[in-house]
BALOBA-1460 file (C-alpha; in Angstrom, 3 decimals):
// residues 375
<rec num="1" residu="x" x="12.830" y="19.474" z="21.377"/>
<rec num="2" residu="x" x="9.012" y="19.177" z="20.983"/>
<rec num="3" residu="x" x="6.509" y="17.826" z="23.459"/>
<rec num="4" residu="x" x="4.202" y="14.936" z="22.588"/>
<rec num="5" residu="x" x="0.639" y="16.275" z="22.750"/>
<rec num="6" residu="x" x="-0.865" y="12.782" z="22.742"/>
<rec num="7" residu="x" x="0.694" y="11.903" z="26.077"/>
<rec num="8" residu="x" x="-0.831" y="14.785" z="27.986"/>
<rec num="9" residu="x" x="0.700" y="17.043" z="30.629"/>
<rec num="10" residu="x" x="1.233" y="14.409" z="33.381"/>
<rec num="11" residu="x" x="3.891" y="12.300" z="31.736"/>
<rec num="12" residu="x" x="7.107" y="11.687" z="33.719"/>
<rec num="13" residu="x" x="10.085" y="13.882" z="32.933"/>
<rec num="14" residu="x" x="12.867" y="12.736" z="30.646"/>
<rec num="15" residu="x" x="16.411" y="13.106" z="31.803"/>
<rec num="16" residu="x" x="19.175" y="13.751" z="29.300"/>
<rec num="17" residu="x" x="22.758" y="14.711" z="29.781"/>
<rec num="18" residu="x" x="24.080" y="16.988" z="26.990"/>
<rec num="19" residu="x" x="27.429" y="18.709" z="26.570"/>
<rec num="20" residu="x" x="25.965" y="22.061" z="25.499"/>
<rec num="21" residu="x" x="22.687" y="23.926" z="25.392"/>
<rec num="22" residu="x" x="21.937" y="26.658" z="22.839"/>
<rec num="23" residu="x" x="19.229" y="29.286" z="22.479"/>
<rec num="24" residu="x" x="18.861" y="29.922" z="26.199"/>
<rec num="25" residu="x" x="19.112" y="33.662" z="26.387"/>
<rec num="26" residu="x" x="22.575" y="33.693" z="24.810"/>
<rec num="27" residu="x" x="24.094" y="33.031" z="21.432"/>
<rec num="28" residu="x" x="27.090" y="31.184" z="22.849"/>
<rec num="29" residu="x" x="26.763" y="27.591" z="24.043"/>
<rec num="30" residu="x" x="26.385" y="26.987" z="27.797"/>
<rec num="31" residu="x" x="28.521" y="24.075" z="29.042"/>
<rec num="32" residu="x" x="27.034" y="21.977" z="31.834"/>
<rec num="33" residu="x" x="28.668" y="19.423" z="34.141"/>
<rec num="34" residu="x" x="25.422" y="18.063" z="35.675"/>
<rec num="35" residu="x" x="22.268" y="16.546" z="34.137"/>
<rec num="36" residu="x" x="19.559" y="18.841" z="32.817"/>
<rec num="37" residu="x" x="16.020" y="17.951" z="33.907"/>
<rec num="38" residu="x" x="13.440" y="18.726" z="31.189"/>
<rec num="39" residu="x" x="9.708" y="18.643" z="31.843"/>
<rec num="40" residu="x" x="7.533" y="17.083" z="29.139"/>
<rec num="41" residu="x" x="4.552" y="19.340" z="29.689"/>
<rec num="42" residu="x" x="2.303" y="20.214" z="26.744"/>
<rec num="43" residu="x" x="2.847" y="23.927" z="27.208"/>
<rec num="44" residu="x" x="4.323" y="25.740" z="24.201"/>
<rec num="45" residu="x" x="7.380" y="26.867" z="26.129"/>
<rec num="46" residu="x" x="9.123" y="23.867" z="27.772"/>
<rec num="47" residu="x" x="10.711" y="24.617" z="31.129"/>
<rec num="48" residu="x" x="14.411" y="23.977" z="31.730"/>
<rec num="49" residu="x" x="15.694" y="23.838" z="35.337"/>
<rec num="50" residu="x" x="19.494" y="23.758" z="35.752"/>
<rec num="51" residu="x" x="20.621" y="22.577" z="39.194"/>
<rec num="52" residu="x" x="24.378" y="23.011" z="39.031"/>
<rec num="53" residu="x" x="25.843" y="25.702" z="41.258"/>
<rec num="54" residu="x" x="27.357" y="28.638" z="39.466"/>
<rec num="55" residu="x" x="25.128" y="28.434" z="36.339"/>
<rec num="56" residu="x" x="22.189" y="30.641" z="35.480"/>
<rec num="57" residu="x" x="18.700" y="29.239" z="36.081"/>
<rec num="58" residu="x" x="15.837" y="29.731" z="33.667"/>
<rec num="59" residu="x" x="12.823" y="31.438" z="35.327"/>
<rec num="60" residu="x" x="10.077" y="29.022" z="36.254"/>
<rec num="61" residu="x" x="6.698" y="29.931" z="34.759"/>
<rec num="62" residu="x" x="4.622" y="26.847" z="35.462"/>
<rec num="63" residu="x" x="4.576" y="24.237" z="38.229"/>
<rec num="64" residu="x" x="5.546" y="21.038" z="36.447"/>
<rec num="65" residu="x" x="7.302" y="17.987" z="37.856"/>
<rec num="66" residu="x" x="10.742" y="19.161" z="39.069"/>
<rec num="67" residu="x" x="13.628" y="17.364" z="40.780"/>
<rec num="68" residu="x" x="16.205" y="19.459" z="42.559"/>
<rec num="69" residu="x" x="19.576" y="17.718" z="42.514"/>
<rec num="70" residu="x" x="21.020" y="20.132" z="45.037"/>
<rec num="71" residu="x" x="18.390" y="19.234" z="47.646"/>
<rec num="72" residu="x" x="19.032" y="15.580" z="46.944"/>
<rec num="73" residu="x" x="22.762" y="16.041" z="47.534"/>
<rec num="74" residu="x" x="22.030" y="17.895" z="50.785"/>
<rec num="75" residu="x" x="19.895" y="14.988" z="51.997"/>
<rec num="76" residu="x" x="22.651" y="12.508" z="51.128"/>
<rec num="77" residu="x" x="25.189" y="14.617" z="53.005"/>
<rec num="78" residu="x" x="22.923" y="14.674" z="56.068"/>
<rec num="79" residu="x" x="22.547" y="10.903" z="55.920"/>
<rec num="80" residu="x" x="26.295" y="10.369" z="55.593"/>
<rec num="81" residu="x" x="27.120" y="12.973" z="58.229"/>
<rec num="82" residu="x" x="28.650" y="11.494" z="61.343"/>
<rec num="83" residu="x" x="29.713" y="8.169" z="59.823"/>
<rec num="84" residu="x" x="33.268" y="8.833" z="60.993"/>
<rec num="85" residu="x" x="32.145" y="9.907" z="64.478"/>
<rec num="86" residu="x" x="31.168" y="7.910" z="67.545"/>
<rec num="87" residu="x" x="27.425" y="7.638" z="67.945"/>
<rec num="88" residu="x" x="24.976" y="5.371" z="69.732"/>
<rec num="89" residu="x" x="22.156" y="4.054" z="67.544"/>
<rec num="90" residu="x" x="18.656" y="4.827" z="68.719"/>
<rec num="91" residu="x" x="16.696" y="1.955" z="70.181"/>
<rec num="92" residu="x" x="13.262" y="1.014" z="69.046"/>
<rec num="93" residu="x" x="10.386" y="1.953" z="71.356"/>
<rec num="94" residu="x" x="9.464" y="-1.489" z="72.661"/>
<rec num="95" residu="x" x="8.659" y="-0.519" z="76.252"/>
<rec num="96" residu="x" x="5.023" y="-0.130" z="77.277"/>
<rec num="97" residu="x" x="5.863" y="3.191" z="78.923"/>
<rec num="98" residu="x" x="5.733" y="4.856" z="75.494"/>
<rec num="99" residu="x" x="1.982" y="4.226" z="75.460"/>
<rec num="100" residu="x" x="1.643" y="7.069" z="77.982"/>
<rec num="101" residu="x" x="3.661" y="9.574" z="75.906"/>
<rec num="102" residu="x" x="2.673" y="11.715" z="72.953"/>
<rec num="103" residu="x" x="5.167" y="12.390" z="70.159"/>
<rec num="104" residu="x" x="5.304" y="15.931" z="68.752"/>
<rec num="105" residu="x" x="7.520" y="17.611" z="66.152"/>
<rec num="106" residu="x" x="8.998" y="21.099" z="66.316"/>
<rec num="107" residu="x" x="11.282" y="22.383" z="63.555"/>
<rec num="108" residu="x" x="12.128" y="18.887" z="62.432"/>
<rec num="109" residu="x" x="12.957" y="17.674" z="65.961"/>
<rec num="110" residu="x" x="10.765" y="15.081" z="67.635"/>
<rec num="111" residu="x" x="9.846" y="15.306" z="71.322"/>
<rec num="112" residu="x" x="7.885" y="13.095" z="73.701"/>
<rec num="113" residu="x" x="5.510" y="14.698" z="76.159"/>
<rec num="114" residu="x" x="3.696" y="13.107" z="79.059"/>
<rec num="115" residu="x" x="0.137" y="14.214" z="79.805"/>
<rec num="116" residu="x" x="0.810" y="13.572" z="83.500"/>
<rec num="117" residu="x" x="3.017" y="16.673" z="83.589"/>
<rec num="118" residu="x" x="-0.117" y="18.790" z="83.775"/>
<rec num="119" residu="x" x="-1.321" y="16.814" z="86.792"/>
<rec num="120" residu="x" x="1.970" y="16.920" z="88.712"/>
<rec num="121" residu="x" x="3.060" y="20.382" z="87.588"/>
<rec num="122" residu="x" x="2.798" y="21.693" z="91.161"/>
<rec num="123" residu="x" x="5.295" y="19.172" z="92.601"/>
<rec num="124" residu="x" x="8.855" y="20.449" z="93.189"/>
<rec num="125" residu="x" x="11.609" y="19.250" z="90.869"/>
<rec num="126" residu="x" x="13.814" y="16.397" z="92.046"/>
<rec num="127" residu="x" x="16.950" y="18.266" z="90.970"/>
<rec num="128" residu="x" x="17.648" y="21.914" z="90.367"/>
<rec num="129" residu="x" x="19.720" y="21.139" z="87.284"/>
<rec num="130" residu="x" x="22.655" y="23.192" z="88.566"/>
<rec num="131" residu="x" x="26.142" y="21.696" z="88.719"/>
<rec num="132" residu="x" x="27.473" y="21.313" z="92.274"/>
<rec num="133" residu="x" x="31.205" y="20.582" z="92.414"/>
<rec num="134" residu="x" x="31.094" y="20.126" z="96.197"/>
<rec num="135" residu="x" x="28.539" y="17.329" z="95.827"/>
<rec num="136" residu="x" x="30.656" y="15.773" z="93.079"/>
<rec num="137" residu="x" x="33.716" y="15.782" z="95.344"/>
<rec num="138" residu="x" x="31.723" y="14.033" z="98.061"/>
<rec num="139" residu="x" x="30.489" y="11.431" z="95.551"/>
<rec num="140" residu="x" x="34.053" y="10.917" z="94.288"/>
<rec num="141" residu="x" x="35.260" y="10.315" z="97.857"/>
<rec num="142" residu="x" x="32.516" y="7.722" z="98.418"/>
<rec num="143" residu="x" x="33.500" y="6.055" z="95.120"/>
<rec num="144" residu="x" x="37.186" y="5.881" z="96.115"/>
<rec num="145" residu="x" x="36.373" y="4.450" z="99.553"/>
<rec num="146" residu="x" x="33.776" y="1.992" z="98.278"/>
<rec num="147" residu="x" x="36.014" y="0.380" z="95.651"/>
<rec num="148" residu="x" x="39.358" y="1.027" z="97.399"/>
<rec num="149" residu="x" x="40.748" y="3.051" z="94.490"/>
<rec num="150" residu="x" x="44.009" y="4.951" z="94.904"/>
<rec num="151" residu="x" x="43.729" y="8.696" z="95.335"/>
<rec num="152" residu="x" x="45.612" y="9.195" z="92.055"/>
<rec num="153" residu="x" x="42.701" y="7.736" z="90.060"/>
<rec num="154" residu="x" x="41.039" y="11.183" z="90.162"/>
<rec num="155" residu="x" x="44.105" y="12.743" z="88.522"/>
<rec num="156" residu="x" x="44.146" y="10.442" z="85.495"/>
<rec num="157" residu="x" x="43.755" y="12.273" z="82.201"/>
<rec num="158" residu="x" x="41.220" y="9.865" z="80.703"/>
<rec num="159" residu="x" x="38.984" y="10.087" z="83.773"/>
<rec num="160" residu="x" x="38.929" y="13.893" z="83.652"/>
<rec num="161" residu="x" x="38.259" y="13.914" z="79.889"/>
<rec num="162" residu="x" x="35.272" y="11.654" z="80.460"/>
<rec num="163" residu="x" x="33.924" y="13.838" z="83.272"/>
<rec num="164" residu="x" x="34.323" y="17.088" z="81.287"/>
<rec num="165" residu="x" x="32.578" y="15.554" z="78.293"/>
<rec num="166" residu="x" x="29.389" y="15.170" z="80.312"/>
<rec num="167" residu="x" x="29.964" y="18.079" z="82.744"/>
<rec num="168" residu="x" x="31.988" y="20.990" z="81.308"/>
<rec num="169" residu="x" x="32.081" y="22.591" z="84.780"/>
<rec num="170" residu="x" x="34.017" y="19.620" z="86.212"/>
<rec num="171" residu="x" x="37.263" y="20.556" z="87.970"/>
<rec num="172" residu="x" x="40.207" y="18.222" z="88.407"/>
<rec num="173" residu="x" x="40.620" y="16.771" z="91.912"/>
<rec num="174" residu="x" x="44.181" y="16.300" z="93.140"/>
<rec num="175" residu="x" x="45.285" y="13.395" z="95.304"/>
<rec num="176" residu="x" x="45.695" y="15.665" z="98.342"/>
<rec num="177" residu="x" x="42.163" y="16.992" z="98.021"/>
<rec num="178" residu="x" x="40.865" y="13.449" z="97.503"/>
<rec num="179" residu="x" x="42.595" y="12.305" z="100.691"/>
<rec num="180" residu="x" x="41.119" y="15.158" z="102.724"/>
<rec num="181" residu="x" x="37.654" y="14.521" z="101.274"/>
<rec num="182" residu="x" x="37.859" y="10.827" z="102.198"/>
<rec num="183" residu="x" x="38.808" y="11.723" z="105.773"/>
<rec num="184" residu="x" x="35.900" y="14.172" z="105.928"/>
<rec num="185" residu="x" x="33.490" y="11.521" z="104.633"/>
<rec num="186" residu="x" x="34.814" y="9.071" z="107.239"/>
<rec num="187" residu="x" x="34.237" y="11.552" z="110.057"/>
<rec num="188" residu="x" x="30.700" y="12.279" z="108.839"/>
<rec num="189" residu="x" x="29.812" y="8.590" z="108.606"/>
<rec num="190" residu="x" x="31.428" y="7.939" z="111.977"/>
<rec num="191" residu="x" x="29.249" y="10.596" z="113.576"/>
<rec num="192" residu="x" x="26.129" y="9.071" z="111.990"/>
<rec num="193" residu="x" x="27.008" y="5.600" z="113.275"/>
<rec num="194" residu="x" x="27.812" y="6.941" z="116.727"/>
<rec num="195" residu="x" x="24.385" y="8.551" z="116.967"/>
<rec num="196" residu="x" x="22.782" y="5.323" z="115.798"/>
<rec num="197" residu="x" x="24.584" y="3.286" z="118.451"/>
<rec num="198" residu="x" x="23.196" y="5.538" z="121.162"/>
<rec num="199" residu="x" x="19.658" y="4.397" z="120.407"/>
<rec num="200" residu="x" x="20.315" y="0.823" z="119.343"/>
<rec num="201" residu="x" x="17.680" y="-1.671" z="120.484"/>
<rec num="202" residu="x" x="18.535" y="-4.787" z="118.448"/>
<rec num="203" residu="x" x="21.706" y="-6.728" z="117.864"/>
<rec num="204" residu="x" x="23.913" y="-4.903" z="115.379"/>
<rec num="205" residu="x" x="26.912" y="-5.995" z="113.335"/>
<rec num="206" residu="x" x="29.322" y="-3.151" z="112.591"/>
<rec num="207" residu="x" x="33.061" y="-2.776" z="112.021"/>
<rec num="208" residu="x" x="34.170" y="0.052" z="114.312"/>
<rec num="209" residu="x" x="37.974" y="0.048" z="114.304"/>
<rec num="210" residu="x" x="41.075" y="-1.588" z="112.904"/>
<rec num="211" residu="x" x="43.793" y="-1.135" z="115.508"/>
<rec num="212" residu="x" x="47.463" y="-1.851" z="114.983"/>
<rec num="213" residu="x" x="49.087" y="-3.246" z="118.102"/>
<rec num="214" residu="x" x="52.879" y="-3.447" z="117.908"/>
<rec num="215" residu="x" x="54.622" y="-6.595" z="119.210"/>
<rec num="216" residu="x" x="54.849" y="-8.363" z="121.587"/>
<rec num="217" residu="x" x="51.019" y="-7.828" z="121.748"/>
<rec num="218" residu="x" x="50.588" y="-8.772" z="125.375"/>
<rec num="219" residu="x" x="47.220" y="-8.922" z="127.069"/>
<rec num="220" residu="x" x="47.752" y="-5.501" z="128.648"/>
<rec num="221" residu="x" x="48.158" y="-3.790" z="125.236"/>
<rec num="222" residu="x" x="45.133" y="-5.645" z="123.806"/>
<rec num="223" residu="x" x="42.949" y="-4.636" z="126.756"/>
<rec num="224" residu="x" x="44.048" y="-0.987" z="126.481"/>
<rec num="225" residu="x" x="43.250" y="-0.891" z="122.733"/>
<rec num="226" residu="x" x="39.767" y="-2.367" z="123.205"/>
<rec num="227" residu="x" x="38.944" y="-0.063" z="126.110"/>
<rec num="228" residu="x" x="40.067" y="3.009" z="124.132"/>
<rec num="229" residu="x" x="37.872" y="1.993" z="121.181"/>
<rec num="230" residu="x" x="34.846" y="1.511" z="123.447"/>
<rec num="231" residu="x" x="35.326" y="4.947" z="125.060"/>
<rec num="232" residu="x" x="35.788" y="6.630" z="121.666"/>
<rec num="233" residu="x" x="32.519" y="5.202" z="120.359"/>
<rec num="234" residu="x" x="30.760" y="5.824" z="123.701"/>
<rec num="235" residu="x" x="29.653" y="2.209" z="124.074"/>
<rec num="236" residu="x" x="31.669" y="1.284" z="127.144"/>
<rec num="237" residu="x" x="28.456" y="1.143" z="129.227"/>
<rec num="238" residu="x" x="26.688" y="-1.126" z="126.692"/>
<rec num="239" residu="x" x="29.177" y="-4.012" z="126.413"/>
<rec num="240" residu="x" x="27.914" y="-7.273" z="127.897"/>
<rec num="241" residu="x" x="30.123" y="-9.950" z="126.284"/>
<rec num="242" residu="x" x="33.342" y="-10.175" z="124.265"/>
<rec num="243" residu="x" x="34.222" y="-13.123" z="122.000"/>
<rec num="244" residu="x" x="37.874" y="-13.986" z="121.364"/>
<rec num="245" residu="x" x="39.821" y="-17.100" z="120.506"/>
<rec num="246" residu="x" x="41.632" y="-19.223" z="123.062"/>
<rec num="247" residu="x" x="45.045" y="-17.555" z="123.035"/>
<rec num="248" residu="x" x="46.614" y="-16.916" z="126.425"/>
<rec num="249" residu="x" x="47.120" y="-13.194" z="125.840"/>
<rec num="250" residu="x" x="43.394" y="-12.858" z="125.109"/>
<rec num="251" residu="x" x="42.580" y="-14.476" z="128.448"/>
<rec num="252" residu="x" x="44.662" y="-11.808" z="130.195"/>
<rec num="253" residu="x" x="43.011" y="-9.005" z="128.182"/>
<rec num="254" residu="x" x="39.487" y="-10.205" z="128.999"/>
<rec num="255" residu="x" x="40.293" y="-10.437" z="132.701"/>
<rec num="256" residu="x" x="41.505" y="-6.816" z="132.741"/>
<rec num="257" residu="x" x="38.530" y="-5.539" z="130.704"/>
<rec num="258" residu="x" x="36.095" y="-7.335" z="132.975"/>
<rec num="259" residu="x" x="37.531" y="-5.533" z="135.942"/>
<rec num="260" residu="x" x="37.451" y="-2.117" z="134.184"/>
<rec num="261" residu="x" x="33.869" y="-2.369" z="132.872"/>
<rec num="262" residu="x" x="32.499" y="-3.713" z="136.155"/>
<rec num="263" residu="x" x="33.550" y="-0.457" z="137.879"/>
<rec num="264" residu="x" x="31.202" y="1.665" z="135.719"/>
<rec num="265" residu="x" x="28.208" y="-0.679" z="135.434"/>
<rec num="266" residu="x" x="26.867" y="-4.009" z="136.570"/>
<rec num="267" residu="x" x="27.778" y="-6.824" z="134.167"/>
<rec num="268" residu="x" x="25.253" y="-9.353" z="132.905"/>
<rec num="269" residu="x" x="24.918" y="-12.363" z="135.250"/>
<rec num="270" residu="x" x="27.660" y="-10.965" z="137.434"/>
<rec num="271" residu="x" x="30.192" y="-11.168" z="134.583"/>
<rec num="272" residu="x" x="29.803" y="-14.924" z="134.039"/>
<rec num="273" residu="x" x="28.910" y="-14.354" z="130.375"/>
<rec num="274" residu="x" x="31.465" y="-11.607" z="129.748"/>
<rec num="275" residu="x" x="34.080" y="-13.916" z="128.189"/>
<rec num="276" residu="x" x="32.562" y="-15.960" z="125.341"/>
<rec num="277" residu="x" x="35.080" y="-18.214" z="123.675"/>
<rec num="278" residu="x" x="34.966" y="-18.420" z="119.873"/>
<rec num="279" residu="x" x="33.149" y="-21.635" z="118.910"/>
<rec num="280" residu="x" x="34.599" y="-21.507" z="115.392"/>
<rec num="281" residu="x" x="38.107" y="-21.548" z="116.831"/>
<rec num="282" residu="x" x="37.183" y="-24.444" z="119.103"/>
<rec num="283" residu="x" x="35.791" y="-26.381" z="116.138"/>
<rec num="284" residu="x" x="38.958" y="-25.651" z="114.185"/>
<rec num="285" residu="x" x="41.100" y="-27.041" z="117.005"/>
<rec num="286" residu="x" x="39.009" y="-30.230" z="117.073"/>
<rec num="287" residu="x" x="39.315" y="-30.742" z="113.322"/>
<rec num="288" residu="x" x="43.038" y="-29.968" z="113.309"/>
<rec num="289" residu="x" x="43.508" y="-32.612" z="115.987"/>
<rec num="290" residu="x" x="41.785" y="-35.135" z="113.733"/>
<rec num="291" residu="x" x="43.818" y="-34.092" z="110.691"/>
<rec num="292" residu="x" x="46.992" y="-34.719" z="112.651"/>
<rec num="293" residu="x" x="46.345" y="-38.456" z="112.187"/>
<rec num="294" residu="x" x="46.807" y="-38.083" z="108.404"/>
<rec num="295" residu="x" x="49.400" y="-35.339" z="108.460"/>
<rec num="296" residu="x" x="51.665" y="-37.183" z="105.974"/>
<rec num="297" residu="x" x="48.871" y="-37.487" z="103.404"/>
<rec num="298" residu="x" x="47.840" y="-33.892" z="103.896"/>
<rec num="299" residu="x" x="51.411" y="-32.684" z="103.429"/>
<rec num="300" residu="x" x="51.803" y="-34.722" z="100.211"/>
<rec num="301" residu="x" x="48.612" y="-33.259" z="98.779"/>
<rec num="302" residu="x" x="49.609" y="-29.744" z="99.808"/>
<rec num="303" residu="x" x="53.059" y="-30.119" z="98.211"/>
<rec num="304" residu="x" x="51.471" y="-31.597" z="95.061"/>
<rec num="305" residu="x" x="49.082" y="-28.673" z="94.720"/>
<rec num="306" residu="x" x="51.894" y="-26.184" z="95.174"/>
<rec num="307" residu="x" x="54.141" y="-28.028" z="92.684"/>
<rec num="308" residu="x" x="51.466" y="-28.163" z="89.956"/>
<rec num="309" residu="x" x="50.228" y="-24.608" z="90.339"/>
<rec num="310" residu="x" x="53.713" y="-23.126" z="90.633"/>
<rec num="311" residu="x" x="54.236" y="-23.302" z="86.853"/>
<rec num="312" residu="x" x="51.750" y="-22.536" z="84.107"/>
<rec num="313" residu="x" x="53.163" y="-25.324" z="81.970"/>
<rec num="314" residu="x" x="52.649" y="-27.890" z="84.743"/>
<rec num="315" residu="x" x="49.103" y="-26.673" z="85.320"/>
<rec num="316" residu="x" x="48.325" y="-27.041" z="81.591"/>
<rec num="317" residu="x" x="49.861" y="-30.542" z="81.560"/>
<rec num="318" residu="x" x="47.803" y="-31.548" z="84.596"/>
<rec num="319" residu="x" x="44.632" y="-30.212" z="82.967"/>
<rec num="320" residu="x" x="45.443" y="-32.051" z="79.727"/>
<rec num="321" residu="x" x="45.769" y="-35.378" z="81.559"/>
<rec num="322" residu="x" x="42.502" y="-34.746" z="83.410"/>
<rec num="323" residu="x" x="40.788" y="-34.030" z="80.103"/>
<rec num="324" residu="x" x="42.133" y="-37.273" z="78.607"/>
<rec num="325" residu="x" x="40.708" y="-39.209" z="81.562"/>
<rec num="326" residu="x" x="37.393" y="-37.305" z="81.216"/>
<rec num="327" residu="x" x="37.616" y="-35.947" z="84.745"/>
<rec num="328" residu="x" x="35.619" y="-32.753" z="85.339"/>
<rec num="329" residu="x" x="37.611" y="-29.837" z="86.654"/>
<rec num="330" residu="x" x="41.072" y="-28.720" z="85.680"/>
<rec num="331" residu="x" x="42.586" y="-27.021" z="88.714"/>
<rec num="332" residu="x" x="43.712" y="-28.028" z="92.184"/>
<rec num="333" residu="x" x="42.769" y="-25.888" z="95.189"/>
<rec num="334" residu="x" x="45.076" y="-24.369" z="97.772"/>
<rec num="335" residu="x" x="44.214" y="-24.476" z="101.435"/>
<rec num="336" residu="x" x="44.648" y="-22.177" z="104.402"/>
<rec num="337" residu="x" x="46.245" y="-24.061" z="107.295"/>
<rec num="338" residu="x" x="44.354" y="-22.087" z="109.910"/>
<rec num="339" residu="x" x="40.953" y="-22.856" z="108.336"/>
<rec num="340" residu="x" x="39.854" y="-26.461" z="108.577"/>
<rec num="341" residu="x" x="37.169" y="-26.095" z="105.886"/>
<rec num="342" residu="x" x="39.824" y="-24.943" z="103.398"/>
<rec num="343" residu="x" x="41.864" y="-28.089" z="104.117"/>
<rec num="344" residu="x" x="38.744" y="-30.203" z="103.600"/>
<rec num="345" residu="x" x="38.067" y="-28.564" z="100.232"/>
<rec num="346" residu="x" x="41.662" y="-29.161" z="99.139"/>
<rec num="347" residu="x" x="41.484" y="-32.875" z="100.019"/>
<rec num="348" residu="x" x="38.039" y="-33.270" z="98.486"/>
<rec num="349" residu="x" x="39.263" y="-31.740" z="95.220"/>
<rec num="350" residu="x" x="42.422" y="-33.895" z="95.191"/>
<rec num="351" residu="x" x="40.366" y="-37.106" z="95.526"/>
<rec num="352" residu="x" x="38.746" y="-36.415" z="92.156"/>
<rec num="353" residu="x" x="42.195" y="-36.284" z="90.529"/>
<rec num="354" residu="x" x="43.585" y="-39.424" z="92.193"/>
<rec num="355" residu="x" x="44.101" y="-41.075" z="88.764"/>
<rec num="356" residu="x" x="45.814" y="-37.997" z="87.359"/>
<rec num="357" residu="x" x="48.685" y="-37.842" z="89.849"/>
<rec num="358" residu="x" x="50.425" y="-41.110" z="88.708"/>
<rec num="359" residu="x" x="50.279" y="-40.132" z="85.018"/>
<rec num="360" residu="x" x="51.494" y="-36.657" z="85.856"/>
<rec num="361" residu="x" x="54.466" y="-38.228" z="87.669"/>
<rec num="362" residu="x" x="55.309" y="-40.271" z="84.529"/>
<rec num="363" residu="x" x="55.473" y="-37.105" z="82.408"/>
<rec num="364" residu="x" x="57.088" y="-34.841" z="85.008"/>
<rec num="365" residu="x" x="60.375" y="-36.344" z="86.336"/>
<rec num="366" residu="x" x="60.819" y="-33.726" z="89.104"/>
<rec num="367" residu="x" x="57.496" y="-34.542" z="90.750"/>
<rec num="368" residu="x" x="58.220" y="-36.451" z="93.984"/>
<rec num="369" residu="x" x="55.026" y="-35.909" z="95.979"/>
<rec num="370" residu="x" x="52.678" y="-38.335" z="94.272"/>
<rec num="371" residu="x" x="50.224" y="-39.884" z="96.798"/>
<rec num="372" residu="x" x="50.267" y="-43.642" z="96.977"/>
<rec num="373" residu="x" x="47.186" y="-45.754" z="96.190"/>
<rec num="374" residu="x" x="46.828" y="-46.494" z="99.902"/>
<rec num="375" residu="x" x="46.667" y="-42.780" z="100.663"/>
């Protein structure tokens, strides 16, 4: 092969793939499986650079235009590396906070540094960076109590795999340890709240106890449970009023508590404000008395709601009829008989579907609770 002197020494290289190459330091042909890159320099001795592994390379005497296929393959492997692994793509730097950072490169790795580190270098670190399993157990107990998880959730294999992936020092927490940690957290929080109640100046709303009182739940047992709770939380000398509903056993309990608390301190207004009846319960009794005038209609609506929602097929049929009549909403609402606002919401929802009930009765032969037009 001869070089073209008219083209000069800066012409691009030609690439040719040949089955054999002779006169390269050996009399026998050299078989190649990869392309041979030949530089078209005007020098008398053209340079041949073989890039296949396992073959001999001709010494390089001049610095012409060279392409290393091996380096190219390495770059392709690095680009394709991790395609079969889980990875999170990097986000573009769109936040304005990056304006305060400087990007530097060390050994091919990019870092972001903040000039403010020099200003605040004397401030203590927010975290030591050391793993604390005791703190993690406390956090796990708070998590279980906050979301009402079972204790066995900390023993699940997937949960522990996830925790060890981010924290190799993580240790599995058994259900017994989780139970004890939750009790410890409860006692710590109880002590904090008890200290806070000692210095309370404003009206507070706190849940102190859930007490199980076995039947027959007479006024004596209710009074004893309330008095024990007040002594345990050390607030027996701070109680001025108690609000309960209008049940007869509550009246007996309040009378006994009034007598007990008046022995240790003077009650507000001589105890006239000690028993405050629940206004919500009074309002509920008034509304229930009014609903008794339409008890038949209310019962029909309640039975209709229960009949439709008892089966998924009936609920779909009811929703289909409502859609045909272009009525917004597809579901009837249940009510709670002890809450008057729930009964109101049930009746208010049923009024919107007043045209659906007759058509539903035509397509459902077992439906016998259809309200009449007068209702």
